DOTI-328502 format. One record per atom (N, C-alpha, C): x, y, z. Coordinates in steps of 0.1 Angstrom, whole numbers, padded with zeros to 4 digits, always signed. Layout:
residues N
XYZ;...
end
This chain:
residues 282
+0005-0010+0003;+0001+0002+0001;+0011+0010-0001;+0007+0021-0010;+0011+0039-0007;+0013+0042+0003;+0021+0051+0006;+0024+0055+0020;+0011+0071+0018;+0001+0073+0006;-0006+0083-0001;-0017+0073+0005;-0023+0069+0003;-0034+0064+0013;-0037+0063+0032;-0026+0065+0038;-0024+0068+0052;-0023+0085+0052;-0019+0096+0043;-0018+0105+0050;-0034+0115+0048;-0029+0127+0055;-0037+0135+0068;-0038+0144+0058;-0046+0153+0050;-0042+0164+0050;-0050+0179+0058;-0044+0190+0056;-0052+0198+0064;-0050+0212+0061;-0052+0222+0064;-0048+0237+0053;-0047+0242+0075;-0037+0246+0075;-0035+0255+0086;-0032+0267+0086;-0035+0280+0092;-0040+0292+0093;-0025+0294+0105;-0016+0300+0096;-0004+0306+0107;+0001+0318+0099;+0001+0331+0110;+0012+0338+0106;+0003+0349+0096;-0009+0345+0096;-0017+0350+0082;-0022+0348+0071;-0015+0336+0071;-0015+0330+0058;-0020+0314+0059;-0024+0306+0049;-0025+0294+0049;-0021+0283+0047;-0012+0274+0055;-0004+0261+0050;-0010+0254+0047;-0005+0244+0034;-0014+0233+0031;-0003+0222+0041;-0005+0213+0042;-0002+0204+0055;-0002+0187+0053;+0005+0186+0052;+0005+0166+0052;+0007+0162+0071;-0002+0154+0077;+0004+0142+0083;+0004+0130+0080;+0015+0123+0085;+0012+0109+0084;+0026+0101+0095;+0017+0090+0099;+0028+0086+0109;+0025+0086+0131;+0036+0075+0132;+0026+0078+0149;+0044+0078+0153;+0042+0087+0167;+0057+0088+0172;+0061+0100+0176;+0071+0101+0184;+0078+0118+0179;+0077+0121+0172;+0070+0141+0174;+0068+0148+0158;+0081+0152+0151;+0083+0150+0141;+0092+0151+0134;+0089+0164+0120;+0094+0175+0119;+0088+0182+0107;+0095+0183+0100;+0091+0186+0079;+0097+0187+0067;+0099+0193+0066;+0110+0201+0057;+0106+0211+0057;+0111+0207+0044;+0107+0213+0027;+0113+0208+0017;+0117+0224+0011;+0124+0219+0002;+0134+0235-0005;+0130+0237-0016;+0136+0240-0022;+0130+0250-0040;+0138+0237-0052;+0128+0234-0063;+0116+0241-0061;+0108+0227-0062;+0111+0224-0049;+0101+0211-0040;+0087+0215-0039;+0084+0206-0031;+0072+0207-0025;+0066+0195-0012;+0057+0195-0007;+0058+0181+0006;+0064+0167-0002;+0059+0172-0009;+0062+0152-0020;+0076+0153-0015;+0085+0163-0021;+0098+0162-0025;+0106+0152-0010;+0094+0146-0001;+0097+0139+0014;+0099+0127+0006;+0091+0119-0001;+0082+0108-0009;+0094+0096-0008;+0110+0097-0009;+0117+0084-0006;+0123+0086+0003;+0115+0090+0016;+0119+0087+0030;+0106+0090+0040;+0098+0092+0032;+0081+0088+0042;+0084+0073+0044;+0084+0063+0033;+0081+0051+0043;+0090+0047+0053;+0101+0050+0051;+0115+0045+0064;+0108+0053+0073;+0104+0065+0075;+0102+0068+0086;+0091+0070+0092;+0080+0068+0086;+0065+0075+0096;+0061+0064+0099;+0071+0050+0102;+0062+0042+0114;+0071+0044+0128;+0077+0058+0125;+0088+0054+0138;+0084+0069+0141;+0078+0077+0133;+0073+0098+0139;+0061+0098+0133;+0057+0106+0138;+0043+0114+0137;+0052+0125+0124;+0049+0125+0114;+0059+0133+0107;+0047+0146+0100;+0050+0155+0102;+0045+0168+0100;+0049+0174+0084;+0046+0176+0075;+0050+0182+0061;+0047+0195+0053;+0047+0202+0061;+0037+0217+0057;+0042+0220+0038;+0035+0225+0029;+0043+0238+0017;+0046+0244+0025;+0055+0247+0026;+0064+0265+0030;+0052+0275+0019;+0049+0286+0024;+0042+0297+0019;+0047+0302+0003;+0038+0302-0002;+0041+0302-0020;+0040+0291-0026;+0040+0280-0023;+0041+0269-0027;+0029+0258-0030;+0027+0249-0041;+0019+0241-0041;+0006+0251-0040;-0002+0246-0030;-0018+0251-0025;-0016+0259-0011;-0006+0264-0009;-0002+0270+0003;-0006+0285-0002;-0009+0295+0006;-0013+0308+0006;+0000+0312-0008;+0002+0322-0015;+0010+0328-0022;+0012+0346-0019;+0012+0352-0010;+0015+0365-0010;+0020+0367-0023;+0019+0386-0024;+0030+0390-0039;+0042+0398-0030;+0047+0397-0036;+0058+0403-0029;+0072+0396-0025;+0088+0403-0029;+0093+0397-0022;+0096+0404-0004;+0083+0415-0002;+0091+0419+0014;+0083+0405+0016;+0071+0399+0018;+0066+0391+0024;+0076+0374+0025;+0083+0372+0022;+0092+0362+0020;+0108+0360+0030;+0111+0373+0033;+0122+0374+0044;+0121+0362+0053;+0133+0361+0060;+0134+0349+0071;+0128+0350+0078;+0127+0365+0089;+0119+0365+0101;+0104+0360+0095;+0094+0362+0084;+0084+0360+0084;+0086+0343+0079;+0093+0335+0076;+0093+0323+0070;+0097+0314+0085;+0098+0320+0096;+0106+0315+0107;+0091+0317+0114;+0081+0329+0112;+0072+0330+0124;+0056+0318+0116;+0059+0315+0102;+0051+0305+0097;+0050+0294+0105;+0059+0291+0107;+0069+0276+0112;+0059+0275+0126;+0067+0287+0134;+0062+0286+0152;+0048+0287+0152;+0041+0296+0147;+0027+0292+0145;+0019+0283+0138;+0027+0275+0126;+0018+0259+0121;+0023+0249+0140;+0033+0249+0142;+0035+0241+0155;+0025+0246+0167;+0027+0254+0167;+0011+0259+0182;+0001+0257+0172;-0008+0255+0162;-0020+0254+0155;-0019+0238+0161;-0010+0231+0156;-0013+0215+0153;-0006+0210+0169;-0005+0220+0178;+0000+0216+0191;+0008+0213+0197;+0019+0213+0190;+0032+0207+0196;+0040+0220+0202;+0042+0217+0218;+0055+0228+0221;+0070+0228+0216;+0069+0217+0217;+0086+0210+0210;+0087+0200+0203;+0095+0201+0191;+0095+0191+0180;+0107+0192+0174;+0111+0180+0169;+0122+0176+0164;+0121+0184+0144;+0132+0188+0141;+0132+0196+0128;+0140+0196+0118;+0132+0191+0107;+0144+0188+0096;+0140+0198+0084;+0152+0195+0075;+0144+0202+0059;+0160+0202+0055;+0154+0206+0043;+0168+0203+0033;+0167+0217+0019;+0176+0216+0014;+0177+0234+0008;+0172+0240+0014;+0163+0253+0007;+0154+0262+0014;+0148+0260+0026;+0142+0250+0030;+0135+0240+0042;+0147+0240+0052;+0159+0236+0047;+0171+0239+0055;+0177+0252+0064;+0181+0260+0054;+0178+0278+0058;+0165+0280+0065;+0152+0273+0063;+0149+0282+0071;+0142+0275+0087;+0149+0261+0086;+0148+0254+0095;+0162+0262+0108;+0173+0262+0101;+0185+0267+0112;+0174+0280+0118;+0172+0288+0109;+0164+0302+0114;+0159+0301+0127;+0149+0292+0124;+0136+0286+0136;+0145+0283+0146;+0155+0276+0148;+0160+0269+0161;+0178+0281+0159;+0180+0292+0155;+0183+0301+0166;+0172+0306+0169;+0164+0313+0163;+0154+0321+0169;+0146+0312+0184;+0146+0301+0180;+0136+0298+0189;+0139+0283+0195;+0148+0279+0205;+0161+0270+0206;+0147+0261+0213;+0143+0268+0219;+0133+0265+0233;+0122+0252+0224;+0120+0256+0215;+0105+0249+0203;+0111+0235+0199;+0131+0231+0201;+0134+0224+0192;+0140+0217+0196;+0137+0198+0196;+0142+0191+0209;+0159+0185+0200;+0161+0186+0185;+0170+0182+0176;+0167+0188+0163;+0177+0187+0157;+0178+0201+0142;+0179+0188+0136;+0176+0190+0119;+0184+0173+0110;+0187+0188+0099;+0194+0187+0095;+0198+0191+0080;+0203+0193+0073;+0199+0192+0054;+0201+0181+0049;+0207+0186+0032;+0219+0190+0033;+0222+0199+0022;+0217+0211+0021;+0220+0221+0025;+0216+0233+0036;+0226+0240+0038;+0229+0251+0034;+0244+0255+0042;+0238+0266+0053;+0244+0269+0066;+0243+0276+0073;+0248+0293+0068;+0229+0298+0074;+0231+0307+0068;+0239+0323+0067;+0247+0324+0081;+0256+0331+0078;+0270+0328+0072;+0276+0311+0076;+0287+0314+0066;+0285+0311+0054;+0268+0309+0048;+0265+0308+0031;+0269+0327+0025;+0262+0333+0036;+0265+0346+0030;+0277+0351+0028;+0284+0345+0040;+0300+0353+0036;+0309+0346+0025;+0304+0332+0025;+0309+0325+0013;+0305+0332+0001;+0292+0336+0001;+0291+0344-0018;+0299+0355-0015;+0303+0362-0007;+0313+0374-0012;+0328+0370-0011;+0328+0357-0008;+0349+0356-0010;+0350+0343-0016;+0343+0338-0018;+0340+0322-0027;+0339+0323-0037;+0350+0320-0048;+0346+0319-0064;+0343+0312-0064;+0345+0297-0060;+0336+0281-0064;+0324+0285-0061;+0321+0292-0044;+0306+0287-0044;+0299+0298-0052;+0303+0311-0058;+0298+0323-0065;+0294+0314-0080;+0301+0308-0084;+0301+0303-0094;+0290+0294-0095;+0289+0284-0086;+0279+0273-0086;+0270+0280-0081;+0267+0295-0078;+0252+0301-0069;+0251+0311-0081;+0253+0311-0094;+0251+0318-0105;+0237+0317-0108;+0229+0312-0108;+0217+0313-0102;+0211+0317-0096;+0215+0318-0088;+0214+0325-0075;+0207+0342-0080;+0220+0347-0084;+0225+0360-0086;+0209+0364-0098;+0213+0353-0110;+0201+0357-0118;+0188+0353-0112;+0180+0346-0105;+0170+0349-0095;+0165+0361-0092;+0177+0374-0088;+0176+0382-0081;+0172+0391-0090;+0177+0393-0103;+0176+0407-0112;+0158+0403-0111;+0158+0419-0120;+0140+0416-0119;+0136+0406-0130;+0127+0402-0126;+0120+0390-0136;+0128+0377-0137;+0138+0375-0125;+0142+0363-0129;+0138+0348-0128;+0129+0347-0128;+0120+0334-0127;+0117+0331-0139;+0119+0344-0153;+0111+0339-0160;+0114+0331-0168;+0129+0322-0169;+0137+0315-0178;+0132+0298-0168;+0125+0301-0163;+0120+0284-0155;+0102+0286-0160;+0099+0294-0164;+0085+0291-0171;+0082+0287-0183;+0100+0286-0187;+0099+0280-0200;+0103+0265-0207;+0093+0263-0220;+0095+0254-0225;+0094+0243-0212;+0075+0245-0206;+0074+0238-0200;+0080+0229-0184;+0084+0242-0178;+0096+0244-0170;+0106+0233-0176;+0116+0236-0187;+0127+0229-0189;+0136+0226-0174;+0138+0242-0170;+0151+0242-0166;+0148+0238-0148;+0133+0233-0148;+0130+0230-0131;+0134+0214-0133;+0128+0211-0144;+0128+0200-0148;+0142+0191-0152;+0151+0197-0158;+0163+0191-0156;+0171+0196-0144;+0168+0201-0131;+0172+0202-0119;+0169+0195-0110;+0154+0192-0109;+0152+0179-0102;+0148+0165-0109;+0148+0164-0125;+0144+0148-0123;+0154+0144-0128;+0167+0157-0135;+0178+0146-0140;+0190+0148-0132;+0191+0160-0123;+0192+0161-0108;+0200+0148-0102;+0197+0136-0095;+0198+0125-0081;+0210+0118-0096;+0216+0112-0087;+0220+0104-0087;+0215+0087-0097;+0199+0089-0089;+0194+0078-0091;+0181+0082-0097;+0189+0073-0114;+0178+0079-0123;+0164+0079-0121;+0167+0064-0112;+0148+0058-0113;+0138+0065-0098;+0140+0080-0095;+0137+0084-0085;+0123+0092-0088;+0120+0096-0097;+0106+0105-0103;+0099+0092-0118;+0086+0085-0111;+0079+0084-0116;+0074+0088-0125;+0065+0087-0134;+0054+0093-0146;+0045+0106-0139;+0038+0097-0129;+0032+0099-0117;+0037+0113-0109;+0051+0103-0105;+0052+0117-0095;+0060+0131-0103;+0066+0128-0118;+0068+0142-0124;+0056+0147-0129;+0040+0143-0125;+0026+0149-0128;+0028+0159-0114;+0027+0154-0105;+0023+0157-0087;+0037+0171-0093;+0048+0171-0099;+0057+0181-0097;+0049+0195-0105;+0043+0190-0121;+0038+0200-0127;+0029+0211-0123;+0022+0201-0120;+0008+0206-0108;+0011+0217-0097;+0023+0209-0095;+0026+0224-0080;+0033+0233-0088;+0040+0232-0099;+0046+0245-0105;+0037+0249-0113;+0026+0242-0117;+0018+0254-0124;+0009+0265-0119;+0008+0266-0104;-0004+0268-0098;+0000+0287-0099;-0009+0290-0100;-0004+0308-0105;+0000+0313-0096;+0014+0316-0094;+0024+0326-0084;+0031+0317-0079;+0036+0305-0082;+0047+0296-0072;+0062+0299-0074;+0061+0299-0091;+0074+0301-0096;+0078+0314-0087;+0074+0326-0088;+0080+0339-0081;+0078+0334-0067;+0071+0331-0057;+0068+0330-0047;+0083+0317-0041;+0085+0312-0046;+0096+0305-0049;+0112+0311-0048;+0109+0320-0061;+0123+0331-0062;+0123+0339-0052;+0113+0346-0048;+0111+0352-0038;+0120+0352-0025;+0123+0346-0022;+0133+0336-0009;+0145+0335-0015;+0147+0339-0029;+0161+0338-0027;+0162+0357-0028;+0152+0359-0029;+0154+0375-0029;+0156+0386-0019;+0146+0378-0013;+0143+0386+0002;+0158+0382+0013;+0162+0366+0009;+0171+0363+0020;+0184+0374+0022;+0195+0378+0012;+0199+0388+0021;+0201+0398+0031;+0186+0402+0024;+0185+0415+0028;+0181+0413+0043;+0173+0402+0047;+0163+0398+0057;+0173+0392+0067;+0182+0381+0066;+0186+0375+0072;+0196+0384+0085;+0196+0388+0096;+0202+0392+0102;+0209+0385+0120;+0211+0374+0117;+0212+0365+0131;+0225+0367+0134;+0232+0362+0141;+0240+0356+0148;+0248+0345+0143;+0238+0332+0136;+0239+0318+0135;+0241+0312+0145;+0240+0312+0160;+0244+0309+0171;+0231+0299+0169;+0236+0284+0168;+0227+0276+0170;+0230+0262+0183;+0220+0261+0193;+0224+0255+0203;+0222+0244+0209;+0205+0234+0194;+0203+0229+0202;+0212+0213+0190;+0211+0207+0197;+0218+0192+0185;+0216+0192+0172;+0226+0192+0165;+0223+0193+0153;+0230+0181+0147;+0220+0173+0138;+0227+0163+0129;+0224+0171+0109;+0234+0172+0106;+0239+0176+0095;+0242+0168+0087;+0236+0163+0074;+0237+0153+0063;+0242+0154+0052;+0246+0153+0043;+0253+0160+0031;+0259+0155+0020;+0252+0158+0006;+0257+0145-0006;+0266+0154-0012;+0280+0150-0011;+0292+0155-0014;+0292+0154-0028;+0284+0150-0037;+0284+0160-0056;+0271+0169-0056;+0275+0182-0044;+0262+0186-0052;+0270+0204-0057;+0262+0203-0066;+0270+0212-0075;+0264+0222-0076;+0256+0223-0065;+0248+0239-0063;+0258+0247-0049;+0252+0234-0036;+0259+0241-0022;+0276+0230-0029;+0281+0237-0025;+0298+0232-0026;+0298+0224-0011;+0309+0209-0009;+0312+0208+0002;+0319+0215+0012;+0323+0226+0008;+0331+0237+0015;+0322+0247+0031;+0307+0237+0025;+0299+0247+0028;+0303+0242+0046;+0307+0227+0046;+0310+0222+0061;+0319+0226+0069;+0329+0236+0061;+0339+0236+0071;+0344+0241+0085;+0329+0255+0078;+0326+0266+0088;+0316+0262+0098;+0309+0252+0097;+0298+0247+0106;+0294+0250+0122;+0313+0241+0121;+0314+0245+0137;+0313+0252+0147;+0317+0265+0133;+0320+0275+0145;+0311+0284+0146;+0292+0280+0145;+0278+0281+0149;+0271+0278+0154;+0279+0263+0152;+0268+0250+0159;+0277+0243+0173;+0270+0242+0187;+0275+0240+0193;+0277+0227+0198;+0268+0216+0193;+0264+0203+0191;+0267+0201+0177;+0277+0194+0171;+0272+0193+0158;+0277+0180+0152;+0269+0173+0143;+0269+0158+0140;+0275+0163+0120;+0281+0155+0116;+0283+0157+0101;+0284+0144+0098;+0275+0136+0090;+0271+0122+0079;+0273+0128+0067;+0286+0123+0060;+0282+0126+0046;+0285+0119+0035;+0273+0115+0027;+0270+0113+0019;+0281+0112+0001;+0291+0102+0004;+0305+0107-0007;+0300+0108-0022;+0286+0102-0029;+0282+0097-0042;+0272+0104-0041;+0265+0108-0033;+0252+0120-0037;+0254+0133-0038;+0244+0133-0047;+0240+0150-0051;+0234+0158-0041;+0231+0169-0049;+0225+0180-0038;+0206+0172-0030;+0205+0162-0045;+0191+0156-0039;+0194+0140-0035;+0201+0144-0020;+0207+0135-0013;+0191+0125-0011;+0184+0130-0008;+0174+0120-0004;+0162+0112-0012;+0170+0113-0022;+0164+0102-0040;+0178+0098-0036;+0192+0105-0039;+0204+0091-0043;+0205+0084-0027;+0199+0085-0015;+0205+0073-0004;+0195+0076+0008;+0185+0075+0002;+0170+0073+0010;+0173+0067+0028;+0185+0049+0025;+0184+0048+0032;+0193+0055+0045;+0203+0056+0033;+0209+0064+0050;+0207+0080+0059;+0196+0086+0047;+0188+0096+0056;+0178+0092+0066;+0175+0078+0061;+0164+0077+0073;+0169+0069+0084;+0177+0062+0082;+0186+0057+0093;+0194+0066+0103;+0197+0073+0096;+0205+0087+0100;+0198+0098+0111;+0180+0099+0105;+0176+0103+0111;+0169+0094+0127;+0168+0086+0123;+0162+0074+0134;+0166+0076+0145;+0185+0069+0139;+0193+0069+0152;+0197+0087+0161;+0194+0093+0151;+0198+0107+0160;+0188+0111+0167;+0174+0108+0161;+0166+0115+0172;+0165+0107+0182;+0166+0091+0180;+0159+0085+0190;+0149+0079+0189;
end
């Protein structure tokens, strides 16, 4: 039986918007935050291995899939995204949760853990740079600057237009051709992504995360909660040197490297991700 037969879907009001949220499983609460250009379904490869151990909470973040999509870069600053999550936890009745994030979901998770450490039992990051270290690397690291060229393109006026061309060709190449695991996405999976990308305003909203971040993140970067970082070392967008300075900011840090995995470690090495999460949370 597919896990899709077991999911519960809710529309949760938080921070003045509505977030479509999927819940599945039993056990300790574990919130899974997706990245760009994913949506909750981006966790599909690890949900089957986690649902018997945790109560999984998978929101479509602000701007994605069927969640609300306020217009304007100013509605996607990091503090706003943090408040979305804090309100979500409260509305669902959780006073303490385990929090995991991949890509942009990881950046939001870093910020939540920094600002609200008392809400987080344990933090898990998958191929998402520490925000303070990443902003610095964009200024001084020429290799990371080249790898992040797409970000600079997004930050130009109408910089997302190329993503909409030729049936989302750019997004298709990044998501479907990006993983080392070429069997990660079925025909039905691809349709789900096309449906999510096709919702009015969705792509612009996702790009607004990139536009707002350099101006909106003002944190110290200090993380006091126990943190596990799982990193695909073949990531061509977020280079492995992003791991070097994490320990400068994280008081209790464990790093697990997947040497052959790409940015899409969720699909390249789901068994490692599942077992690492289970061992870390306990």
